[in-house]
Phi, psi and omega in degrees: 000320179299327173301320177296318181300310186285325172305314182295315177299315178299311177305314182295319181293333179277354182292146173240148177302136180282133185288130178241120180279118177244088186265339183241156175296150179300320178301330180282322184281335192301123175077013179299335182250030180239133175277070180273189182300316174304309181299318179300317181297330177279330189257330189262153170294159175302320179299313180292317180296318179295325175295319178293317182302313179298320179296321181292312187274331185232003176073016180282158182284145179261127181295143183309315180299315176300322176296329177293319176298313178301311178307315177298314181290327173301311182302308188296317178297314184289318175297333176296334179255016174090007176290143177234348178224169176221159181206144171276118182259118185225173183233089179291176187278021168280345184094345179261192170255167181217147181201145173228119186274137170236143178279151171299336191298136174220133178274152176235116178055024173078346183240338177242168182211158183208159171267127183223140175204121185236178181304321181292324174290331179283320190277321190210139169225171182233083173282159179290122181266350189283342183262002173262156177294138186225351173065031180091355177295323180241130173285160179301323180281351178264080189283339199280133176217166177229144167253139182227136185302137177244095187296340180292343180240116192292148178291157178212165178251131175215123184053052177062026181230130173281120179258123185246107176303128182224166169266164184223113179233161179284166182296332179269002170104343186288150184277130177252018186220183180265343182286317184302309173303321177303312186298317182296317179299318180296321176298311182303310182295321178302310187297310191274337178281325176298317181300322179283328178299328184291351167294332187253336179203114182289345187267005183280132183238350184206142172227134176250134170278132182246149184223136169225107184268158176237113187262111172265152184193160177254146169245121179237135176306146184296320180296313180295325176293325178286344180279352177250111182295331179291322177291322175309308191264334181242346186083357180223169175266116181278341179233164172139118176286142182300149182279142180309320175251131180236240182248014190293335181278351184052038185259002179256325180307123179057020178278180183301124179292125180308146190302313182298314177298314177303316175299313172311305181301320181295319178298314178297321180298322177300309183298313183296320179299320177294332187264000180074019173278109188281058176294129186235332189243146171211142185189156168293140176264184184295317182280159180288139185063024178253138183222176178212145168229150183206146182256173164293142180297154184218174173297141194301321182294319179287328176299322178293310173309314180295325178288320182293316177300317175306314182298319177303304178304320180301320177295323177289317177293321182298329180294329180284343180252014184054043176242156167245122172276128180254106182265356178303141184297332181212074180285339181231130176287148173083357178228170182305142169271188182246135183242170170228085182297126182254113182267107192250137175205176177237139185221151179281168180300329177277004176099348180303128189269120185289346179255022175237130175295157178254203181262349183239156176298333174297311178296323178290325172294322174302311176303312182299319183300315180287325183295310182291320179297324177291322180293320184292320180299318178299314181299316187285340187228029184299324176297319179290325173299320175296326181287343181289345179240016181284150178181157180294326180283324176290338171299332179283338182269316186301131174095010185213146174044061169084348182283150183289163178280174179289349181276120180278127173213165182247124175255127179234356178088156185298320182294312178290329174300321178297321174295316180295324172302316178294322180291340178297333183271009179298137179301139177286137176089223184287146179260141177286159177304324180289321183289326179292312183299314186298316182297314180293319190268319190263341182246292184293323182297332180268001180306311183305317180285331172299315180293325189289323188257342193227018175276121179247182178235132174249109186292338179265009176271127180290336186216100187236144175272124189234051172098309181212017180198166174256133182257114176274087194279347185280346179298130182277156190297330179277351187296151161277123187298342182300319180301302178300324186288326181296313182296311183299309178303316177298313184289324178295317177303313178299315182297319178293329175298313177302317179303309179301321177295315179293315179297315175300321175299319173293322175294319184277314191276323187249004178053040179272154174283162186305308187286332174299311179298319175301309177305315186294313174293320174301326175299316178291330177287330187286315178299315185290335188251013186303324187294345184270347175282121181214120182260358186274196179280128180276003177269157166093171185284334180302311177291326178296322177293318179294322179295316180303318184294323180283351180087016175279140180292159173215067179274101186277346185236153180300314178300325180284327182286326185289336186306330179302333185295330182273003183284156178297324182297315180289322174300313180296325180300306179302316181293316178300320180274004182053035179265316171212148173279170177300322177295316177299317181297308181294332176300314181291332174293317178290320178306308182297321174301308182298320181298313181302313183300310183293326177292320171295319178299318179297314180304316181297313176299312184293320175305311181298320185290316188288313186299320184279315186265351177242306185286307178302312177299324178292319177299321180290323180297315178293319177304315180298324175298319176294321177298311178303323182291316174301312181301321179289322178298322178294321175299324184278313186256002178057228184294342178283354187296332186292323176285323179292323187255027186299314182299314183300313186292318176302318176300311183301315184293317175301313176299318176300324177293321180289318174306308178307313183294316181300310179298320179292313181299318179303311181295321174297321176303311179299320177301312176298319180296322178293325175292316179298323183297335185276350176263176182222157171067225183293321181300322181291313182298320181292321176290325173294323183290312187268335185250334180257318186296322177306333180291339181305309180287328183294310183298312184304320184300320182282324174297317180292328176298317180293332181296327177289342188253322189285143175315126176302333179288344180263336188301126188272340185267131171300129195271169184297322183297329180273329173291320186266342185239005176265113190281000000 
């Protein structure tokens, strides 16, 4: 194995940056391989174009004849760009993307052929649904499922295949994907946010949720990654002593991007531009060999699709550059993990940001309305928001190295907190003319300058307001953005619905004017949700004790965090907002538990294999070398050898102790795993969490100690210093 390690290092050191030709401006490349508005205007008839745009903007159905026209035009456009196949591109509950390619090719009478693609093939297909996670919705023998075209996300060409974004549902109608609930949540937020917006402008007809994600990742040379069985099979290092130099000098963050990484990013950006993914930012992240790319924000559904597509493209581009992209939230112990910060806001059709104050008191009151309602929504549903970011991999990240803790809180900064504190003191009921003037001029009127000069960032906050958006920082780097965004849209939609009911009740029953009613309700919401606001350091026992006193949950593990999904409150919420049925919610709960269990099961098996078959044999080989050396010293020095070989003898004994502990812990871990495998659902996940997972660190401790003792020439696993600092 040590031969593999050193060969991998030599191969990595011989790498040269792949040359990337950047001949065109980004603006020229952008969207060339996307069937966007510009392409549709060129290839569609006026009637077909208007029908598609109505479907995108208003959700109207596309007539079958129009669908046939669209399909033919889409095929002609795709073939003009070299496409030979098409696929329905969807996002099943694996968290990844899925595709099945079919050729445009059709035979005629066995002797002739033609290219064909019609409306039926565009609108709907029937992939096998039995092999995807369903949480019990589909039995293995019930294979039928449907993918259906989502016209709100444009088709695109990648590697000579026309990719058509679709939803994925069971034959019986339940959603089997991440996109369907997201689309429903977007409809809910549109409906209820629009209704609230009409307090301030009766002409508003649509509100969009927007998303700007920040994708963090590690780049490891392919040869080095292949030399580590744990990286291959789990996406992270299960063993490895920390490097003497890590991130403590803060010399990687925003530093000069290494040549090979820069070449990869340039190539990636070219692909993103062609696919219409508006990537704008690239930089080194905090940990060595960690990086980030981020786009301009977009409408949430399109942004989610673009992030899923980006992760696919990154892996393919990385192959060309002999890199392995690690999306795991904590691939290396002791240094920063990777996140996918989700920057969420609400915007009108004209682009006006509802979480950005305006130039008038009325616009600022509109801002306050959506600002306070979002905070209230988070407070009322903090456990569900925590469940939205759970995974076996994210559990390793949360609460360490700048990552937010498992406690959900909202950071808004001292200045905005002061504004809300002042609004708490608004008189109940009707306002005096003086109070109205004071509110509008001295409190609400000053919000723009407060945001301009006093907005800070709290790295330990899982949900922070950052000037004109909320940044959901707890989302993990490997996550599909659809899950967290579906939850956030749903809880805010529910809160806005309740807000409108409360305001209307005051207007009708108390004869209050509209702005008075809004102030009164906001005052009560500010008081009710005050416990969720926290501007301090999210680490340590002090915040945990304070959070407990406030009644906030602290679900540190996936099994404990997921329990809320089976609650009546959550099921009622999803059903009321028409986002998911009880069956769909329960299915996702089962799928998440099963995925958690299986990932820990895999990690346990890999750890047992590496520690027994790689680490222990290597330690024994080195121990035998020490024994031979001690034996030779005894032959030469006789009775004096004990003092001369004192260090060797102590080292032999220490190695033996670590070997003994490794073998004992692996046996105990296997027994615990066997017991956990006899359980199902939550019980199995809990046993893996409490009885199996603790052995990971115990076994690792002894293996990592051996790494510091065994001859470097013998050690089989590529070391942290090599993985993190070989560029």
